Every structure is written in C-alpha cells, then in structure tokens.
C-alpha positions as CSV (number, residue, x, y, z in Angstrom):
1,M,-12.8,15.4,-27.6
2,I,-12.4,16.0,-31.6
3,T,-12.7,19.5,-33.0
4,V,-15.4,18.9,-36.3
5,L,-14.1,21.5,-38.7
6,L,-17.5,21.9,-41.0
7,P,-16.4,23.9,-44.4
8,P,-18.8,26.7,-45.3
9,T,-22.2,26.0,-47.8
10,L,-22.2,24.5,-51.4
11,G,-19.3,22.0,-51.5
12,A,-16.8,25.1,-50.8
13,P,-13.3,23.6,-48.7
14,F,-12.6,24.5,-45.4
15,S,-10.2,28.0,-45.8
16,L,-7.7,26.7,-43.2
17,P,-5.9,23.6,-43.7
18,D,-3.3,24.1,-41.3
19,A,-5.9,23.8,-38.5
20,A,-5.1,20.0,-38.6
21,D,-1.7,20.8,-37.3
22,L,-2.8,22.8,-34.6
23,V,-6.2,22.3,-33.2
24,P,-7.0,19.0,-31.1
25,S,-8.1,15.8,-32.8
26,P,-9.3,17.1,-35.9
27,V,-12.2,15.6,-38.5
28,F,-13.1,17.3,-41.9
29,P,-16.5,16.3,-42.9
30,E,-17.3,16.1,-46.4
31,I,-20.8,18.0,-47.4
32,Q,-20.6,17.7,-51.0
33,D,-24.7,17.3,-52.0
34,D,-26.1,20.4,-50.6
35,D,-26.1,22.2,-53.6
36,T,-30.3,21.3,-54.2
37,A,-33.0,22.6,-52.4
38,P,-33.7,22.4,-49.4
39,H,-29.9,23.6,-49.3
40,A,-29.4,24.0,-45.4
41,A,-31.9,20.7,-44.7
42,R,-29.4,19.3,-46.9
43,Y,-26.3,20.5,-45.4
44,V,-27.6,20.0,-42.1
45,A,-28.0,16.1,-42.5
46,R,-25.4,15.5,-44.2
47,A,-23.0,17.2,-41.7
48,S,-24.9,15.0,-38.9
49,L,-24.4,11.8,-41.2
50,E,-20.5,12.4,-41.8
51,I,-19.9,13.6,-37.9
52,G,-21.7,10.5,-37.2
53,R,-19.5,8.4,-39.3
54,L,-16.1,10.4,-38.4
55,V,-16.6,11.0,-34.6
56,G,-17.1,8.1,-32.1
57,D,-20.6,7.5,-30.6
58,R,-21.1,10.1,-27.3
59,T,-17.4,11.5,-28.1
60,P,-17.6,15.5,-27.3
61,V,-17.0,17.6,-30.0
62,V,-16.4,21.1,-30.9
63,L,-18.5,22.0,-33.6
64,V,-16.6,25.1,-36.0
65,A,-18.0,26.5,-39.0
66,E,-17.4,28.5,-41.8
67,G,-19.1,31.2,-44.0
68,D,-22.9,30.2,-44.6
69,G,-22.0,27.1,-42.3
70,G,-22.5,29.2,-39.6
71,P,-25.8,30.1,-39.1
72,L,-26.4,26.1,-39.6
73,L,-24.5,25.6,-36.3
74,G,-27.1,25.7,-33.6
75,A,-29.0,22.8,-36.1
76,V,-26.2,20.2,-36.0
77,G,-25.7,21.0,-32.7
78,A,-29.1,19.7,-32.6
79,A,-28.7,16.8,-34.0
80,Q,-25.3,16.1,-31.9
81,R,-27.3,16.2,-29.2
82,S,-30.4,13.9,-30.7
83,A,-27.3,11.2,-31.0
84,H,-26.4,11.7,-27.4
85,R,-22.8,12.9,-28.4
86,P,-21.8,16.3,-26.2
87,V,-21.2,19.4,-27.6
88,L,-18.8,21.3,-25.2
89,G,-18.6,24.2,-27.8
90,Y,-19.0,26.3,-31.2
91,V,-16.7,28.9,-33.3
92,L,-17.9,30.4,-36.2
93,V,-15.2,31.3,-38.5
94,D,-16.3,34.2,-40.6
95,A,-19.9,33.9,-40.6
96,P,-23.2,35.3,-40.0
97,L,-24.5,34.8,-36.7
98,P,-27.7,32.4,-36.3
99,Q,-30.8,34.6,-35.5
100,P,-34.1,33.9,-33.5
101,G,-36.9,33.4,-36.3
102,S,-37.0,31.3,-39.4
103,P,-34.5,33.9,-41.5
104,T,-33.0,33.3,-44.7
105,R,-29.7,34.3,-46.0
106,A,-30.8,37.8,-47.9
107,D,-32.0,38.6,-44.2
108,L,-29.3,37.4,-42.2
109,A,-27.1,39.6,-44.5
110,R,-29.0,42.7,-44.3
111,N,-29.6,42.4,-40.7
112,Q,-25.6,41.5,-40.2
113,L,-24.5,44.5,-42.7
114,L,-23.1,41.8,-44.9
115,T,-24.5,43.1,-48.3
116,E,-20.9,43.8,-49.7
117,V,-20.1,40.0,-49.3
118,P,-20.7,38.6,-53.0
119,A,-22.5,36.0,-53.9
120,R,-20.5,32.8,-54.3
121,E,-19.9,31.7,-58.0
122,G,-22.2,29.2,-59.0
123,E,-24.9,30.0,-56.4
124,P,-28.3,28.2,-57.0
125,A,-31.4,30.6,-57.4
126,A,-33.1,30.6,-54.3
127,Y,-30.3,29.6,-51.8
128,R,-30.4,33.6,-50.3
129,T,-34.1,33.2,-50.1
130,E,-34.2,29.3,-48.2
131,R,-35.5,29.6,-44.8
132,L,-33.1,28.8,-42.4
133,P,-33.6,26.0,-39.5
134,T,-33.2,27.8,-36.1
135,V,-33.5,26.0,-32.9
136,P,-35.3,28.1,-30.1
137,D,-32.5,26.9,-27.0
138,W,-29.3,27.2,-28.9
139,P,-26.6,28.1,-27.6
140,D,-26.4,24.7,-25.3
141,A,-22.9,25.6,-25.2
142,P,-19.6,28.2,-24.9
143,C,-19.2,30.5,-28.3
144,G,-16.6,31.9,-30.6
145,Y,-16.0,33.7,-33.2
146,L,-13.0,33.9,-35.4
147,L,-12.8,37.3,-38.0
148,T,-10.1,36.8,-40.3
149,D,-11.9,39.0,-43.4
150,P,-12.7,42.4,-42.3
151,A,-15.8,42.1,-43.9
152,Y,-17.2,40.2,-41.2
153,A,-16.8,42.5,-38.7
154,H,-20.1,43.8,-37.9
155,P,-21.1,39.7,-36.9
156,A,-17.6,40.0,-35.2
157,H,-18.9,43.3,-33.1
158,L,-22.7,41.1,-32.8
159,A,-21.1,37.6,-31.4
160,G,-19.0,40.3,-28.8
161,M,-22.2,42.1,-27.7
162,R,-23.2,38.4,-27.1
163,G,-20.4,37.9,-24.8
164,W,-18.8,35.2,-26.9
165,T,-15.1,35.5,-26.8
166,V,-14.0,37.1,-30.7
167,R,-10.8,36.5,-31.9
168,E,-9.4,38.2,-34.6
169,A,-6.1,37.1,-37.1
170,N,-4.8,37.9,-40.8
171,G,-5.3,34.6,-42.1
172,G,-2.8,31.7,-42.9
173,R,-1.3,30.2,-40.2
174,S,-1.7,32.6,-37.6
175,A,-5.7,32.2,-38.3
176,A,-5.5,28.9,-37.8
177,G,-3.4,29.5,-34.3
178,E,-6.1,31.9,-32.9
179,L,-8.8,28.9,-33.9
180,A,-6.6,26.7,-32.0
181,A,-6.6,28.7,-29.4
182,L,-10.3,29.8,-29.3
183,V,-11.3,26.1,-29.0
184,R,-8.9,25.5,-25.9
185,D,-10.5,28.4,-24.3
186,L,-14.2,27.4,-24.6
187,V,-13.6,24.0,-23.4
188,R,-11.5,25.0,-20.0
C-alpha cells in the first residue's frame, strides 16, 4: 500500500512533511500547473498523472488531500479506479468536504462555515467561483478527517456526522503521528 499525500491547490506544499517518516510508503505528487482555469480539472488531471508516475500499476493507495484539494478527492479517486488502482481509503486534512451537485469553492465555504478562512495570496480571480467536479458514487472506501486548524472545526464535525473517523492534532509531529494512525485505522 502507498500513501499518496496530495498538496493543497495552487502549488502550495503539503504542510505535514514529517508525515513522510510516519505514514506507510509515502509519495508526494507535485501539482504545479493548476493556477490556470479550469483549476479543478487541471489539479485532478495532474494529480492522476503524478500518481501514475509515482505508484505502480494496480498498487493499492490511500489518498490524503489537504486544503482545497479535499473536495477534489472523489474525482482523483475515480481516476485511480479507472486506472485499475484500488483506493483503500481517503483522508482530508483541514479541508472542505466534497458535497453533491457541482458546488463552487465559495459554496463549500459558505455551507461549511469556512467564510473566515482567508483567500490565499495570489489566488486567481475565478478560483472560488469555478464549479467543482463531483463523483456520484463517492466515497467508495473508508474516509477520515484530520483537524489541525480550528478554522476547519465545522467540516470536521460534518465528517463525524457522516460516520468518518475524525482525529485532532495541534500541528507538527503530533499531527503527522495522528495522520499515520488515521491511515492505519482506515486500512485495517
């Protein structure tokens, strides 16, 4: 099993680099060309290509996404299934949850009480209003949520209401350890 640690969108790095020492067989895809519209489609396509490059065919994966990558996890998972790569679980780290329909990032922020989370510096103008892809049969594997930033407490609560495993950590090595434990719990 490989743990795929997907970064947030718009070229931001994964915020828990210590996870590389703790999660099973980690890989860190580089997704650097989603700064041009359509942002979500570019992110999903690049993530899928990178996973294919870094992970062997038919090798089971656990997909971990942070920040605005979270709502795209279902589409990335669907691409893995299309490539005959089993997805054993999904973990969102301080991320909005995917929701049915074709919501925008602004819709997710409003619906999940994330309006206090500031836009990132250099965020493209249409980034928050672009429709996001959704996958009707998602989730197709166990899901978990790791909360390290109190601003994402409401999505973590919603994840718990969906029956997901939710863990809290206060950053750094503690958060990486909680992520590793969450991944292990999902694939038991």
